[in-house]
C-alpha positions in Angstrom: 15.5 24.0 -6.3 13.0 26.4 -7.8 9.4 25.6 -6.9 8.4 25.9 -10.6 10.6 22.8 -11.4 9.1 20.9 -8.5 5.7 21.7 -9.9 6.7 20.5 -13.3 8.0 17.2 -11.8 4.8 16.8 -9.7 2.6 17.2 -12.7 4.7 14.7 -14.8 4.6 12.1 -12.0 0.8 12.6 -11.6 0.2 12.0 -15.3 2.3 8.9 -15.2 0.7 7.5 -12.1 -1.3 4.3 -12.3 -3.3 2.0 -10.0 -4.1 -1.7 -10.6 -5.5 -4.2 -8.1 -4.9 -1.7 -5.2 -1.3 -1.2 -6.1 0.0 2.3 -7.1 3.0 2.7 -9.4 4.4 5.1 -11.9 5.3 4.3 -15.5 8.5 5.9 -16.9 6.8 7.0 -20.1 3.2 6.2 -21.0 3.7 5.8 -24.7 7.1 4.1 -24.6 7.3 2.3 -21.2 3.8 1.6 -19.9 4.8 -0.9 -17.2 6.6 -0.9 -13.8 10.4 -1.3 -13.7 12.4 -2.0 -10.6 15.0 0.7 -10.7 12.7 3.2 -12.3 10.3 2.8 -9.3 13.3 3.3 -7.0 14.0 6.6 -8.8 10.4 7.5 -8.6 10.4 6.9 -4.8 13.4 9.2 -4.5 11.6 11.8 -6.5 8.4 11.4 -4.6 10.2 11.8 -1.3 10.5 15.5 -2.3 6.9 16.1 -3.4 4.6 13.3 -2.1 5.9 11.0 0.6 2.8 8.8 0.7 3.1 8.2 -3.0 6.8 7.3 -2.4 5.9 4.6 0.1 3.2 3.1 -2.2 5.6 3.1 -5.1 8.0 0.9 -3.2 5.3 -1.3 -1.8 4.1 -2.1 -5.3 7.6 -2.8 -6.8 8.3 -5.5 -4.1 4.8 -7.1 -4.4 5.9 -9.7 -7.0 9.1 -10.8 -5.3 10.1 -14.4 -6.3 10.4 -17.1 -3.7 14.2 -17.1 -4.0 14.2 -13.4 -3.1 14.8 -11.9 -6.6 12.9 -8.8 -7.4 12.0 -8.9 -11.1 12.9 -5.9 -13.2 9.5 -5.6 -14.8 5.9 -6.1 -13.6 3.1 -6.2 -16.2 0.2 -5.0 -14.1 -1.8 -4.4 -17.3 -0.6 -5.7 -20.6 -0.6 -3.2 -23.5 -0.9 -4.8 -26.9 2.3 -4.7 -28.9 4.3 -2.9 -26.2 7.5 -4.7 -25.0 5.7 -8.0 -25.2 8.6 -10.3 -24.3 8.0 -13.9 -23.2 10.1 -14.0 -20.1 8.7 -17.3 -18.8 6.4 -15.8 -16.3 2.9 -14.5 -16.8 3.1 -11.1 -15.2 6.8 -10.3 -14.6 10.2 -10.6 -16.2 12.7 -13.2 -14.9 15.7 -10.9 -14.6 16.5 -8.2 -12.1 18.2 -4.7 -12.0 20.7 -2.8 -9.9 19.7 -2.6 -6.2 18.9 1.1 -6.0 16.1 0.1 -3.6 18.2 0.3 -0.4 19.0 4.0 -1.1 15.3 4.7 -2.0 13.9 3.1 1.1 16.4 5.1 3.3 15.4 8.3 1.5 11.7 7.7 2.1 12.2 6.6 5.7 14.4 9.7 6.3 11.7 11.9 5.1 8.7 10.1 6.6 10.0 8.6 9.8 7.4 5.8 9.3 8.7 2.9 11.3 5.7 0.7 10.3 6.5 1.2 6.6 10.1 0.2 7.3 9.2 -2.9 9.3 6.9 -4.0 6.5 9.4 -3.6 3.6 12.6 -4.5 5.4 12.1 -8.3 5.1 11.6 -7.9 1.3 14.9 -6.1 1.1 16.7 -8.6 3.3 15.7 -11.5 1.1 16.6 -9.6 -2.1 20.0 -8.8 -0.7 20.7 -12.4 0.3 19.6 -13.5 -3.2 22.2 -11.2 -4.8 24.9 -12.2 -2.4 24.3 -15.9 -2.7 22.6 -16.8 -6.1 24.6 -14.2 -8.0 27.9 -15.1 -6.4 27.9 -19.0 -6.3 31.7 -19.2 -6.1 32.0 -16.9 -3.2 34.2 -14.4 -5.0 32.1 -11.5 -3.6 31.1 -10.0 -6.9 27.6 -10.0 -8.2 27.1 -11.5 -11.7 24.5 -10.4 -14.2 23.0 -12.8 -16.7 21.8 -10.3 -19.3 22.9 -6.7 -20.3 19.3 -5.6 -19.4 20.1 -6.4 -15.8 22.6 -3.5 -15.8 19.7 -1.2 -16.8 21.8 -0.2 -19.8 20.6 -2.6 -22.4 22.7 -1.7 -25.4 25.9 -0.4 -23.6 29.0 -1.2 -25.6 30.7 -2.6 -22.6 28.7 -5.8 -23.2 29.6 -6.1 -26.9 32.4 -8.6 -26.4 30.5 -11.2 -24.3 27.5 -10.8 -26.7 29.8 -11.5 -29.7 29.1 -8.1 -31.3 31.4 -5.6 -33.1 31.6 -2.0 -31.8 29.3 -0.9 -34.7 26.0 -2.8 -35.1 22.3 -2.3 -35.3 19.7 -2.1 -32.5 18.0 -5.1 -33.9 21.3 -7.2 -33.8 21.8 -6.2 -30.2 18.2 -7.0 -29.2 18.3 -10.5 -30.8 21.4 -11.3 -28.8 19.8 -10.2 -25.6 16.5 -12.0 -26.5 18.6 -15.2 -27.0 19.8 -14.9 -23.4 16.1 -14.7 -22.3 15.4 -18.0 -24.1 18.5 -19.6 -22.5 17.3 -18.5 -19.1 14.0 -20.1 -19.7 15.7 -23.3 -20.9 17.8 -23.2 -17.7 14.6 -23.0 -15.7 15.8 -19.6 -14.3 18.8 -21.3 -12.6 21.2 -18.3 -12.6 24.1 -19.7 -10.5 24.4 -23.1 -12.1 23.3 -22.6 -15.7 23.3 -19.0 -16.9 26.9 -18.6 -15.8 27.7 -20.6 -18.9 25.9 -18.2 -21.2 26.5 -14.7 -19.9 28.0 -13.9 -16.5 29.4 -10.4 -16.3 30.7 -8.7 -13.2 29.5 -5.2 -14.0 31.1 -2.2 -12.3 28.0 -0.1 -11.7 25.9 -3.0 -10.5 28.6 -3.9 -7.9 29.2 -0.3 -6.9 25.5 0.2 -6.4 25.5 -3.1 -4.4 28.1 -1.6 -2.0 25.9 1.5 -1.6 22.9 -0.8 -1.1 24.7 -2.7 1.6 25.6 0.6 3.4 21.9 1.6 3.3 20.9 -1.9 4.6 23.2 -1.3 7.6 21.4 2.0 8.3 18.0 0.3 8.1 19.1 -2.6 10.3 20.3 -0.1 12.8 16.9 1.7 12.8 15.2 -1.6 13.5 17.8 -2.6 16.1 19.0 -5.7 14.2 22.6 -5.8 15.3 23.5 -9.1 13.6 22.0 -7.9 10.3 24.0 -4.6 10.6 27.2 -6.5 11.1 26.5 -8.9 8.3 25.8 -6.1 5.8 28.9 -4.3 6.9 31.1 -7.3 6.3 29.6 -8.0 2.9 30.1 -4.4 1.8 33.8 -4.6 2.7 34.1 -7.9 0.8 32.5 -6.5 -2.4 34.7 -3.4 -2.2 37.8 -5.5 -1.7 36.8 -7.9 -4.6 36.2 -5.0 -6.9 39.7 -3.6 -6.2 41.3 -7.0 -6.5 39.6 -8.3 -9.7 38.3 -5.2 -11.6 41.0 -2.5 -11.0 43.8 -2.0 -13.5 46.0 1.1 -13.5 43.6 3.1 -11.5 40.4 2.3 -13.5 37.8 -0.4 -12.8 36.5 -2.4 -15.8 33.7 -5.0 -16.0 34.9 -8.5 -16.5 33.5 -11.8 -17.8 34.3 -15.5 -17.6 36.0 -17.4 -14.7 39.3 -15.8 -15.7 37.9 -12.3 -15.1 38.7 -11.0 -18.6 38.4 -7.2 -18.4 36.3 -5.4 -21.0 38.2 -2.1 -21.4 35.5 0.0 -23.0 35.4 3.5 -21.5 31.8 4.2 -20.6 30.5 6.3 -17.7 30.8 3.0 -15.7 34.4 3.8 -14.8 33.1 6.6 -12.5 30.6 4.4 -10.7 33.1 3.2 -8.0 33.2 6.8 -6.7 29.9 5.8 -5.1 30.8 4.2 -1.8 34.3 5.5 -2.1 35.7 2.4 -3.7 38.5 4.3 -5.4 41.2 5.9 -3.3 41.3 9.7 -3.2 44.1 9.9 -5.7 42.4 7.4 -8.0 39.3 9.4 -8.0 41.2 12.6 -8.7 43.0 11.0 -11.6 39.9 9.5 -13.2 38.1 12.8 -13.0 41.0 14.7 -14.5 42.0 12.1 -17.1 38.6 11.0 -18.2 35.6 13.1 -16.9 37.1 16.5 -17.7 39.2 15.4 -20.7 38.3 16.7 -24.1 39.5 13.4 -25.5 36.9 11.4 -23.5 33.9 12.8 -21.6 34.0 16.6 -21.8 31.2 17.7 -24.1 29.0 20.8 -24.2 26.5 18.9 -22.1 27.6 16.4 -19.4 27.8 13.4 -19.2 28.0 11.2 -22.4 27.6 7.6 -21.5 30.5 6.5 -23.7 33.9 8.2 -24.2 34.3 10.0 -27.5 37.5 8.0 -28.0 35.6 4.7 -28.4 34.7 3.3 -31.8 31.3 2.5 -30.5 30.6 6.1 -29.5 27.3 7.4 -31.1 25.7 10.6 -29.7 22.4 9.4 -31.0 22.8 5.7 -30.1 20.9 3.9 -27.3 23.2 3.9 -24.2 26.1 4.4 -26.7 26.8 8.1 -26.2 23.8 10.2 -25.2 23.4 11.8 -21.8 21.0 10.1 -19.3 19.9 11.9 -16.1 20.4 8.8 -14.0 24.1 8.5 -14.9 24.5 12.2 -14.1 22.8 11.6 -10.8 25.1 8.7 -10.0 28.3 10.5 -10.9 27.1 13.6 -9.1 26.6 11.6 -5.9 30.0 9.9 -6.3 31.7 13.3 -6.7 30.2 14.4 -3.4 31.8 11.4 -1.7 35.2 12.9 -2.6 34.2 16.5 -1.9 34.6 17.5 -5.5 31.8 20.0 -5.2 32.7 22.2 -8.2 32.6 19.3 -10.7 29.5 17.9 -9.1 27.8 21.3 -9.6 28.8 21.3 -13.3 27.0 17.9 -13.6 23.9 19.2 -11.9 23.8 22.5 -13.8 24.2 20.6 -17.1 21.4 18.3 -16.2 19.1 21.2 -15.4 20.1 22.9 -18.7 19.1 19.8 -20.6 15.6 19.7 -19.0 15.1 23.4 -19.6 16.2 23.1 -23.2 14.5 19.9 -24.3 12.0 18.9 -21.6 11.6 15.5 -19.8 13.2 13.2 -22.4 14.7 9.8 -22.1 18.2 10.9 -23.1 19.9 13.8 -24.8 22.6 14.5 -27.4 25.7 15.5 -25.5 26.7 18.1 -28.2 23.4 19.8 -28.9 21.3 19.0 -25.9 18.6 17.8 -28.2 16.1 15.5 -26.5 15.9 11.9 -27.7 13.9 8.8 -27.1 10.8 8.7 -25.0 8.8 11.8 -24.1 7.4 12.6 -20.6 10.2 10.5 -19.1 10.3 10.6 -15.3 14.1 10.3 -14.7 14.5 14.0 -15.1 12.9 14.4 -11.7 16.1 13.0 -10.1 17.5 16.5 -10.3 15.5 17.1 -7.2 18.0 14.8 -5.4 21.0 16.6 -6.8 
């Protein structure tokens, strides 16, 4: 990685850095996203591990500071409210009441690997342990070994078309229509007194593919952390749980070599081809032949995901595909990072390099933007958006 790009990332992160009540954190985009988000801070910690390891540790310490008693890590922390900016009544004063995918295990491993700071690890490990147990227990009350999400926002991909069916929306609809449906779920969560396993499962309970694939990766990283702290029972537990989630994904979400998200107790599959079909490459949940087929038949196919700039978040074949829509077609650097890392699991180095090079081309062409048009490379959404720094980890 050229030092000039590292310098650009360092400057961006510095501009987006904040401190409140002794906690240091980084906002994804000052004018669009002025708060702290769970998975964004995990991305930030990964980025900081290459440019400022102490900032990486402080980023993670702040994002676990408002953990709920049941172990859940909220997906948003409002350290300082900004008038008129994402002012949603979640039912808590200073946090949201939903979560996001557990990128945190990978982030902590990355920071510990670079710092070797055992005191940091000992301090944050109990927070991760309780969060992991929350996901495995409260989000899987029937013991089927798949994590359920209660709102599309918990996937991190708020408007993704793979959630249209359980939301009761057609493939083509407005941002406002989508937002109102998701906001209604927030109100139902409040009415349920935030009781996810016994109440929200009646409103929206999706077994999302990326969330569960990331959970497998998280459990692998928890094994590594338990090993470092000589917690043999924890290590064995996380290993067993990773195997159970992988098996459940293959048993309940796989059909003809592709994994699809599912909803309801009957596990009705939502067969909308989004980037999510590649997520199981993380953790090697697909077999080698399945991974090869999905790369050839979808990722590199002109009918689906091959565009001048990799990787559109939705297949061109889908009615919902919109190269200018929010999570409905544009390229996001996070999804490129995920797919890149999954490709490495199967030693598909050439395709992985295409993903990385395309990501770099997008930043060079349009700067640090939230997302990009897959045909033109034009930057879209928020400016000064931090996720581009993930290229340091590619």
